[in-house]
N, C-alpha and C positions, 0 to 999 in steps of 0.2 A: 503493498500498499504504499502511496506517496504523502507527502505534508500532511498533516491536519491544518482543516482551516480553523483559523483559530477565534472565537466571540469572545469576547468580554463584556461583564456586565457592572458599570462602575463607570462613575465619570470624574470622580475626585483624586486626589495623587495617586492611590496606592495603584488605582486601574490603569492610569496614566504611565506611570511608569511602567508598570509590569510590562503593559503592552507595547512600549517606546523599547525597553530592553529585549523583550520577545524579536520584532520586528529588526533591531540592528543586530539580531544575532541571526538571521535569515529566515527567523520563524513565518508563517503566512497567518499575521491578523489581519482579520477581514472586515472584523466589526467591532464598536466598541458602542453599549447600548445605556442607556439611562431613562430615569422617568422623566426627565425633561430633555424633549429634542434638542434645545440650544444647548445643553451641557453635553450631548452628545456628540455634535457637530464638531463644537469645541476639542475634547478631549480625542477625538479621532483625528481632528489633523493635528494637533501635538505626537501621536504615538505615529502618524506616519502618514505618507502620500500613498491614495488610493484604499484606505480604509475609511469606511463608510461609517455614517452617524445614523443608529435607528434605535427606534424604539424594542423594549424589553419583548414583545411578541413577537417582533421580528428577526431577532437575533438567532431562535435553533435553525430555519432556513437556510439560513447563510452560512453555519458551521457546522462543523464535525464534532468541536469539542468547545466546550462555554470555561472560561473561569469566571467566579464569580467574586467580585474583589468590593464590597461593599460591608456597610456597618454590619455587627453581628444581626440587629435586629432587624433589619431588611434582608438576611439570608432566606429565611422561608417563605416570604410570599416573593420573593424573585425564582424562589425554587416552583412554587406553585404554579406562578405563571410561565414558566419554560416547560 
């Protein structure tokens, strides 16, 4: 199997840093998702060229693997949405 298409839920500093480091190491980060579309677009731009900013429900169809980089209290609602 080829590289996984990685999606990240979390538009804060942790999600952005993980995404950027993965992208810089050659991994295929395809999208960053968050509760607010504007934040997702900004985080995606930070992660790298060609990374999409999307809503959380959109992420599974774009990704083979999802990293949840949210606050502890948001993990369950995010997982239920995915």
